[in-house]
PDB file of N, CA, C, O and CB in Angstrom:
ATOM      1  N   MET A   1       0.993  62.754  -7.517  1.00  0.00           N
ATOM      2  CA  MET A   1       1.418  62.875  -8.903  1.00  0.00           C
ATOM      3  C   MET A   1       0.874  61.939  -9.687  1.00  0.00           C
ATOM      4  O   MET A   1       0.590  62.212 -10.853  1.00  0.00           O
ATOM      5  CB  MET A   1       2.765  62.817  -9.072  1.00  0.00           C
ATOM      6  N   ILE A   2       0.626  60.558  -9.096  1.00  0.00           N
ATOM      7  CA  ILE A   2       0.083  59.805  -9.947  1.00  0.00           C
ATOM      8  C   ILE A   2      -1.540  60.020 -10.336  1.00  0.00           C
ATOM      9  O   ILE A   2      -2.168  59.352 -11.157  1.00  0.00           O
ATOM     10  CB  ILE A   2       0.375  58.580  -9.441  1.00  0.00           C
ATOM     11  N   ILE A   3      -1.953  60.928  -9.672  1.00  0.00           N
ATOM     12  CA  ILE A   3      -3.528  61.146  -9.450  1.00  0.00           C
ATOM     13  C   ILE A   3      -3.810  62.250 -10.453  1.00  0.00           C
ATOM     14  O   ILE A   3      -4.875  62.424 -11.046  1.00  0.00           O
ATOM     15  CB  ILE A   3      -4.000  61.629  -7.803  1.00  0.00           C
ATOM     16  N   THR A   4      -2.392  63.172 -10.584  1.00  0.00           N
ATOM     17  CA  THR A   4      -2.839  64.444 -11.431  1.00  0.00           C
ATOM     18  C   THR A   4      -2.284  63.738 -12.963  1.00  0.00           C
ATOM     19  O   THR A   4      -2.475  64.286 -14.048  1.00  0.00           O
ATOM     20  CB  THR A   4      -1.910  66.222 -10.857  1.00  0.00           C
ATOM     21  N   GLY A   5      -1.790  62.829 -12.840  1.00  0.00           N
ATOM     22  CA  GLY A   5      -1.269  62.286 -14.188  1.00  0.00           C
ATOM     23  C   GLY A   5      -2.385  61.501 -14.821  1.00  0.00           C
ATOM     24  O   GLY A   5      -2.659  61.369 -16.014  1.00  0.00           O
ATOM     25  N   VAL A   6      -2.895  61.071 -13.877  1.00  0.00           N
ATOM     26  CA  VAL A   6      -3.926  60.327 -14.357  1.00  0.00           C
ATOM     27  C   VAL A   6      -5.213  61.208 -14.897  1.00  0.00           C
ATOM     28  O   VAL A   6      -5.656  61.122 -16.043  1.00  0.00           O
ATOM     29  CB  VAL A   6      -4.297  59.393 -13.250  1.00  0.00           C
ATOM     30  N   ILE A   7      -5.645  61.927 -14.035  1.00  0.00           N
ATOM     31  CA  ILE A   7      -6.472  62.760 -14.675  1.00  0.00           C
ATOM     32  C   ILE A   7      -6.566  63.378 -15.531  1.00  0.00           C
ATOM     33  O   ILE A   7      -7.628  63.482 -16.144  1.00  0.00           O
ATOM     34  CB  ILE A   7      -6.707  63.277 -14.323  1.00  0.00           C
ATOM     35  N   LEU A   8      -5.178  64.168 -15.948  1.00  0.00           N
ATOM     36  CA  LEU A   8      -4.583  64.907 -17.466  1.00  0.00           C
ATOM     37  C   LEU A   8      -4.535  63.567 -18.653  1.00  0.00           C
ATOM     38  O   LEU A   8      -4.458  63.700 -19.874  1.00  0.00           O
ATOM     39  CB  LEU A   8      -2.575  65.684 -17.201  1.00  0.00           C
ATOM     40  N   LEU A   9      -4.604  62.295 -17.889  1.00  0.00           N
ATOM     41  CA  LEU A   9      -4.563  61.343 -18.856  1.00  0.00           C
ATOM     42  C   LEU A   9      -6.445  61.481 -19.544  1.00  0.00           C
ATOM     43  O   LEU A   9      -6.940  61.599 -20.665  1.00  0.00           O
ATOM     44  CB  LEU A   9      -3.980  59.651 -17.993  1.00  0.00           C
ATOM     45  N   LEU A  10      -6.910  61.396 -18.322  1.00  0.00           N
ATOM     46  CA  LEU A  10      -8.483  61.126 -19.210  1.00  0.00           C
ATOM     47  C   LEU A  10      -8.943  62.418 -19.807  1.00  0.00           C
ATOM     48  O   LEU A  10      -9.679  62.294 -20.785  1.00  0.00           O
ATOM     49  CB  LEU A  10      -9.890  60.582 -18.137  1.00  0.00           C
ATOM     50  N   LEU A  11      -8.589  63.931 -19.320  1.00  0.00           N
ATOM     51  CA  LEU A  11      -9.122  65.090 -20.154  1.00  0.00           C
ATOM     52  C   LEU A  11      -8.554  64.798 -21.025  1.00  0.00           C
ATOM     53  O   LEU A  11      -9.299  65.156 -21.937  1.00  0.00           O
ATOM     54  CB  LEU A  11      -9.003  66.454 -19.865  1.00  0.00           C
ATOM     55  N   ALA A  12      -7.220  64.130 -21.719  1.00  0.00           N
ATOM     56  CA  ALA A  12      -6.768  64.853 -22.799  1.00  0.00           C
ATOM     57  C   ALA A  12      -7.693  63.341 -23.437  1.00  0.00           C
ATOM     58  O   ALA A  12      -8.213  63.592 -24.525  1.00  0.00           O
ATOM     59  CB  ALA A  12      -4.791  65.330 -23.060  1.00  0.00           C
ATOM     60  N   ALA A  13      -7.898  62.204 -23.047  1.00  0.00           N
ATOM     61  CA  ALA A  13      -8.812  61.211 -23.511  1.00  0.00           C
ATOM     62  C   ALA A  13     -10.080  62.080 -24.048  1.00  0.00           C
ATOM     63  O   ALA A  13     -10.484  62.130 -25.210  1.00  0.00           O
ATOM     64  CB  ALA A  13      -9.191  60.121 -22.289  1.00  0.00           C
ATOM     65  N   LEU A  14     -10.515  62.634 -23.108  1.00  0.00           N
ATOM     66  CA  LEU A  14     -12.042  63.128 -23.456  1.00  0.00           C
ATOM     67  C   LEU A  14     -12.130  64.519 -24.544  1.00  0.00           C
ATOM     68  O   LEU A  14     -12.994  64.718 -25.398  1.00  0.00           O
ATOM     69  CB  LEU A  14     -12.830  63.608 -21.853  1.00  0.00           C
ATOM     70  N   LEU A  15     -11.307  65.119 -24.307  1.00  0.00           N
ATOM     71  CA  LEU A  15     -11.000  66.568 -25.061  1.00  0.00           C
ATOM     72  C   LEU A  15      -9.935  66.552 -26.660  1.00  0.00           C
ATOM     73  O   LEU A  15      -9.820  67.400 -27.545  1.00  0.00           O
ATOM     74  CB  LEU A  15     -10.045  67.582 -23.723  1.00  0.00           C
ATOM     75  N   ASP A  16      -9.379  65.361 -26.500  1.00  0.00           N
ATOM     76  CA  ASP A  16      -8.632  65.299 -27.671  1.00  0.00           C
ATOM     77  C   ASP A  16      -7.437  66.186 -27.961  1.00  0.00           C
ATOM     78  O   ASP A  16      -7.179  66.648 -29.073  1.00  0.00           O
ATOM     79  CB  ASP A  16      -9.470  65.472 -28.609  1.00  0.00           C
ATOM     80  N   ILE A  17      -6.495  66.443 -26.483  1.00  0.00           N
ATOM     81  CA  ILE A  17      -5.405  67.405 -26.515  1.00  0.00           C
ATOM     82  C   ILE A  17      -4.074  66.605 -26.760  1.00  0.00           C
ATOM     83  O   ILE A  17      -3.568  66.204 -25.712  1.00  0.00           O
ATOM     84  CB  ILE A  17      -5.353  68.254 -25.147  1.00  0.00           C
ATOM     85  N   GLY A  18      -3.495  66.331 -27.742  1.00  0.00           N
ATOM     86  CA  GLY A  18      -2.481  65.556 -27.475  1.00  0.00           C
ATOM     87  C   GLY A  18      -1.200  66.114 -26.287  1.00  0.00           C
ATOM     88  O   GLY A  18      -0.374  65.398 -25.721  1.00  0.00           O
ATOM     89  N   ILE A  19      -1.360  67.449 -26.174  1.00  0.00           N
ATOM     90  CA  ILE A  19       0.056  67.577 -25.494  1.00  0.00           C
ATOM     91  C   ILE A  19      -0.454  67.147 -23.492  1.00  0.00           C
ATOM     92  O   ILE A  19       0.420  67.202 -22.627  1.00  0.00           O
ATOM     93  CB  ILE A  19       0.816  69.736 -25.874  1.00  0.00           C
ATOM     94  N   LEU A  20      -1.691  66.830 -23.198  1.00  0.00           N
ATOM     95  CA  LEU A  20      -1.966  66.590 -22.294  1.00  0.00           C
ATOM     96  C   LEU A  20      -1.904  64.795 -21.958  1.00  0.00           C
ATOM     97  O   LEU A  20      -1.755  64.256 -20.861  1.00  0.00           O
ATOM     98  CB  LEU A  20      -3.054  67.337 -22.259  1.00  0.00           C
ATOM     99  N   TYR A  21      -2.045  64.257 -23.080  1.00  0.00           N
ATOM    100  CA  TYR A  21      -1.263  62.447 -22.932  1.00  0.00           C
ATOM    101  C   TYR A  21       0.216  62.845 -22.812  1.00  0.00           C
ATOM    102  O   TYR A  21       0.971  62.005 -22.321  1.00  0.00           O
ATOM    103  CB  TYR A  21      -1.458  61.130 -24.653  1.00  0.00           C
ATOM    104  N   THR A  22       0.521  63.562 -23.049  1.00  0.00           N
ATOM    105  CA  THR A  22       2.327  63.975 -22.700  1.00  0.00           C
ATOM    106  C   THR A  22       2.532  64.054 -21.567  1.00  0.00           C
ATOM    107  O   THR A  22       3.264  63.281 -20.949  1.00  0.00           O
ATOM    108  CB  THR A  22       2.984  65.319 -23.148  1.00  0.00           C
ATOM    109  N   ILE A  23       1.860  65.100 -21.037  1.00  0.00           N
ATOM    110  CA  ILE A  23       2.406  65.533 -19.813  1.00  0.00           C
ATOM    111  C   ILE A  23       1.467  64.546 -18.926  1.00  0.00           C
ATOM    112  O   ILE A  23       2.119  64.266 -17.920  1.00  0.00           O
ATOM    113  CB  ILE A  23       2.296  67.264 -19.519  1.00  0.00           C
ATOM    114  N   GLY A  24       0.138  63.875 -18.891  1.00  0.00           N
ATOM    115  CA  GLY A  24      -0.157  63.094 -18.388  1.00  0.00           C
ATOM    116  C   GLY A  24       0.760  61.611 -17.747  1.00  0.00           C
ATOM    117  O   GLY A  24       1.010  61.211 -16.610  1.00  0.00           O
ATOM    118  N   GLY A  25       1.141  60.984 -19.455  1.00  0.00           N
ATOM    119  CA  GLY A  25       2.075  59.861 -18.985  1.00  0.00           C
ATOM    120  C   GLY A  25       3.814  60.676 -18.332  1.00  0.00           C
ATOM    121  O   GLY A  25       4.349  59.938 -17.504  1.00  0.00           O
ATOM    122  N   ILE A  26       4.253  61.393 -18.492  1.00  0.00           N
ATOM    123  CA  ILE A  26       5.508  61.885 -17.494  1.00  0.00           C
ATOM    124  C   ILE A  26       5.062  61.779 -16.331  1.00  0.00           C
ATOM    125  O   ILE A  26       5.681  60.888 -15.749  1.00  0.00           O
ATOM    126  CB  ILE A  26       6.066  63.332 -17.607  1.00  0.00           C
ATOM    127  N   LEU A  27       4.304  62.239 -15.703  1.00  0.00           N
ATOM    128  CA  LEU A  27       3.719  62.672 -14.212  1.00  0.00           C
ATOM    129  C   LEU A  27       3.280  61.027 -13.616  1.00  0.00           C
ATOM    130  O   LEU A  27       3.594  60.729 -12.464  1.00  0.00           O
ATOM    131  CB  LEU A  27       2.045  63.986 -14.359  1.00  0.00           C
ATOM    132  N   VAL A  28       2.702  60.244 -14.308  1.00  0.00           N
ATOM    133  CA  VAL A  28       2.144  58.932 -14.090  1.00  0.00           C
ATOM    134  C   VAL A  28       3.420  58.256 -13.687  1.00  0.00           C
ATOM    135  O   VAL A  28       3.555  57.828 -12.541  1.00  0.00           O
ATOM    136  CB  VAL A  28       1.359  58.259 -15.381  1.00  0.00           C
ATOM    137  N   VAL A  29       4.463  58.134 -14.694  1.00  0.00           N
ATOM    138  CA  VAL A  29       6.172  57.882 -14.786  1.00  0.00           C
ATOM    139  C   VAL A  29       6.533  57.935 -13.671  1.00  0.00           C
ATOM    140  O   VAL A  29       6.728  56.983 -12.915  1.00  0.00           O
ATOM    141  CB  VAL A  29       7.108  58.839 -15.546  1.00  0.00           C
ATOM    142  N   ILE A  30       6.687  59.301 -13.410  1.00  0.00           N
ATOM    143  CA  ILE A  30       7.762  59.808 -12.585  1.00  0.00           C
ATOM    144  C   ILE A  30       6.929  59.653 -11.128  1.00  0.00           C
ATOM    145  O   ILE A  30       7.672  59.206 -10.254  1.00  0.00           O
ATOM    146  CB  ILE A  30       8.316  61.492 -13.052  1.00  0.00           C
ATOM    147  N   GLY A  31       5.715  59.888 -10.722  1.00  0.00           N
ATOM    148  CA  GLY A  31       5.283  59.635  -9.943  1.00  0.00           C
ATOM    149  C   GLY A  31       5.232  57.973  -9.591  1.00  0.00           C
ATOM    150  O   GLY A  31       5.146  57.646  -8.408  1.00  0.00           O
ATOM    151  N   ALA A  32       5.269  57.296 -10.280  1.00  0.00           N
ATOM    152  CA  ALA A  32       5.724  55.935  -9.658  1.00  0.00           C
ATOM    153  C   ALA A  32       6.930  55.714  -9.665  1.00  0.00           C
ATOM    154  O   ALA A  32       7.203  54.909  -8.776  1.00  0.00           O
ATOM    155  CB  ALA A  32       5.245  54.843 -10.198  1.00  0.00           C
ATOM    156  N   VAL A  33       7.619  55.967 -10.117  1.00  0.00           N
ATOM    157  CA  VAL A  33       8.974  55.787 -10.076  1.00  0.00           C
ATOM    158  C   VAL A  33       9.136  56.004  -8.141  1.00  0.00           C
ATOM    159  O   VAL A  33       9.489  55.050  -7.448  1.00  0.00           O
ATOM    160  CB  VAL A  33       9.864  57.092 -11.287  1.00  0.00           C
ATOM    161  N   LEU A  34       8.812  57.390  -7.531  1.00  0.00           N
ATOM    162  CA  LEU A  34       8.951  57.978  -6.474  1.00  0.00           C
ATOM    163  C   LEU A  34       8.716  56.968  -5.404  1.00  0.00           C
ATOM    164  O   LEU A  34       9.322  56.530  -4.426  1.00  0.00           O
ATOM    165  CB  LEU A  34       8.168  59.091  -6.450  1.00  0.00           C
ATOM    166  N   TRP A  35       7.363  56.752  -6.124  1.00  0.00           N
ATOM    167  CA  TRP A  35       6.613  55.579  -5.010  1.00  0.00           C
ATOM    168  C   TRP A  35       7.176  54.304  -4.677  1.00  0.00           C
ATOM    169  O   TRP A  35       7.168  53.821  -3.545  1.00  0.00           O
ATOM    170  CB  TRP A  35       5.282  55.092  -5.498  1.00  0.00           C
ATOM    171  N   ILE A  36       7.707  53.729  -5.794  1.00  0.00           N
ATOM    172  CA  ILE A  36       8.721  52.682  -5.797  1.00  0.00           C
ATOM    173  C   ILE A  36      10.155  53.092  -5.065  1.00  0.00           C
ATOM    174  O   ILE A  36      10.657  52.354  -4.218  1.00  0.00           O
ATOM    175  CB  ILE A  36       8.968  52.301  -7.310  1.00  0.00           C
ATOM    176  N   LEU A  37      10.578  53.965  -5.352  1.00  0.00           N
ATOM    177  CA  LEU A  37      11.961  54.567  -4.165  1.00  0.00           C
ATOM    178  C   LEU A  37      11.201  54.411  -2.941  1.00  0.00           C
ATOM    179  O   LEU A  37      11.235  53.371  -2.284  1.00  0.00           O
ATOM    180  CB  LEU A  37      12.620  56.508  -4.293  1.00  0.00           C
ATOM    181  N   GLY A  38      10.613  55.281  -2.669  1.00  0.00           N
ATOM    182  CA  GLY A  38       9.803  55.356  -1.552  1.00  0.00           C
ATOM    183  C   GLY A  38       9.577  54.364  -0.456  1.00  0.00           C
ATOM    184  O   GLY A  38       9.963  54.430   0.711  1.00  0.00           O
ATOM    185  N   ALA A  39       8.634  53.101  -1.261  1.00  0.00           N
ATOM    186  CA  ALA A  39       8.441  52.067  -0.836  1.00  0.00           C
ATOM    187  C   ALA A  39       9.328  51.182  -0.602  1.00  0.00           C
ATOM    188  O   ALA A  39       8.846  50.323   0.137  1.00  0.00           O
ATOM    189  CB  ALA A  39       7.775  51.714  -1.355  1.00  0.00           C
ATOM    190  N   ALA A  40      10.693  50.911  -0.947  1.00  0.00           N
ATOM    191  CA  ALA A  40      11.857  50.305  -1.062  1.00  0.00           C
ATOM    192  C   ALA A  40      12.761  50.826   0.038  1.00  0.00           C
ATOM    193  O   ALA A  40      13.805  50.216   0.271  1.00  0.00           O
ATOM    194  CB  ALA A  40      12.383  50.486  -2.396  1.00  0.00           C
ATOM    195  N   GLY A  41      12.342  52.230   0.937  1.00  0.00           N
ATOM    196  CA  GLY A  41      13.050  52.653   1.825  1.00  0.00           C
ATOM    197  C   GLY A  41      14.202  53.408   1.478  1.00  0.00           C
ATOM    198  O   GLY A  41      14.910  53.998   2.294  1.00  0.00           O
ATOM    199  N   ARG A  42      14.413  53.371  -0.034  1.00  0.00           N
ATOM    200  CA  ARG A  42      15.351  54.664   0.103  1.00  0.00           C
ATOM    201  C   ARG A  42      14.897  56.158   0.156  1.00  0.00           C
ATOM    202  O   ARG A  42      13.842  56.563  -0.331  1.00  0.00           O
ATOM    203  CB  ARG A  42      16.210  54.657  -1.007  1.00  0.00           C
ATOM    204  N   ALA A  43      15.838  56.945   0.817  1.00  0.00           N
ATOM    205  CA  ALA A  43      15.596  58.478   0.426  1.00  0.00           C
ATOM    206  C   ALA A  43      15.415  59.167  -0.696  1.00  0.00           C
ATOM    207  O   ALA A  43      16.225  59.093  -1.621  1.00  0.00           O
ATOM    208  CB  ALA A  43      16.402  59.093   0.746  1.00  0.00           C
ATOM    209  N   VAL A  44      14.431  59.846  -0.740  1.00  0.00           N
ATOM    210  CA  VAL A  44      13.955  60.793  -2.196  1.00  0.00           C
ATOM    211  C   VAL A  44      13.889  62.191  -2.082  1.00  0.00           C
ATOM    212  O   VAL A  44      13.013  63.028  -1.867  1.00  0.00           O
ATOM    213  CB  VAL A  44      12.470  60.487  -2.733  1.00  0.00           C
ATOM    214  N   GLY A  45      15.413  62.169  -2.350  1.00  0.00           N
ATOM    215  CA  GLY A  45      15.680  63.988  -2.397  1.00  0.00           C
ATOM    216  C   GLY A  45      16.321  64.396  -0.846  1.00  0.00           C
ATOM    217  O   GLY A  45      17.398  64.044  -0.366  1.00  0.00           O
ATOM    218  N   PRO A  46      15.238  65.284  -0.240  1.00  0.00           N
ATOM    219  CA  PRO A  46      15.672  65.072   1.474  1.00  0.00           C
ATOM    220  C   PRO A  46      14.653  64.207   2.231  1.00  0.00           C
ATOM    221  O   PRO A  46      14.806  64.001   3.435  1.00  0.00           O
ATOM    222  CB  PRO A  46      15.699  66.629   2.384  1.00  0.00           C
ATOM    223  N   ARG A  47      13.742  63.759   1.632  1.00  0.00           N
ATOM    224  CA  ARG A  47      12.872  63.136   2.621  1.00  0.00           C
ATOM    225  C   ARG A  47      13.073  61.555   2.793  1.00  0.00           C
ATOM    226  O   ARG A  47      13.398  60.854   1.836  1.00  0.00           O
ATOM    227  CB  ARG A  47      11.421  63.433   2.214  1.00  0.00           C
ATOM    228  N   ALA A  48      12.892  61.127   3.869  1.00  0.00           N
ATOM    229  CA  ALA A  48      13.183  59.496   4.178  1.00  0.00           C
ATOM    230  C   ALA A  48      12.299  58.733   3.186  1.00  0.00           C
ATOM    231  O   ALA A  48      12.632  57.702   2.602  1.00  0.00           O
ATOM    232  CB  ALA A  48      12.747  58.972   5.860  1.00  0.00           C
ATOM    233  N   HIS A  49      11.099  59.391   3.068  1.00  0.00           N
ATOM    234  CA  HIS A  49      10.273  58.456   2.481  1.00  0.00           C
ATOM    235  C   HIS A  49       9.288  59.148   1.254  1.00  0.00           C
ATOM    236  O   HIS A  49       9.259  60.318   1.635  1.00  0.00           O
ATOM    237  CB  HIS A  49       9.432  57.804   3.680  1.00  0.00           C
ATOM    238  N   TYR A  50       8.774  59.114   0.470  1.00  0.00           N
ATOM    239  CA  TYR A  50       7.795  60.007  -0.680  1.00  0.00           C
ATOM    240  C   TYR A  50       6.114  58.985  -0.347  1.00  0.00           C
ATOM    241  O   TYR A  50       6.084  57.767  -0.173  1.00  0.00           O
ATOM    242  CB  TYR A  50       8.659  59.749  -2.972  1.00  0.00           C
ATOM    243  N   TRP A  51       5.186  59.698  -0.341  1.00  0.00           N
ATOM    244  CA  TRP A  51       4.008  59.297  -0.523  1.00  0.00           C
ATOM    245  C   TRP A  51       2.749  59.992  -0.983  1.00  0.00           C
ATOM    246  O   TRP A  51       1.697  59.361  -1.081  1.00  0.00           O
ATOM    247  CB  TRP A  51       3.838  58.876   0.393  1.00  0.00           C
TER     248      TRP A  51
END
């Protein structure tokens, strides 16, 4: 999810499409939150870990 967000942010910078900035930023933030929760040992949804 983080990688997809970064790719969308790069595409937004290259193509100058505003909506891709928003979607890419949201994906990066959600991916980072899930990664931190998974690394802290918390169950994320039905998964015991998220990666």
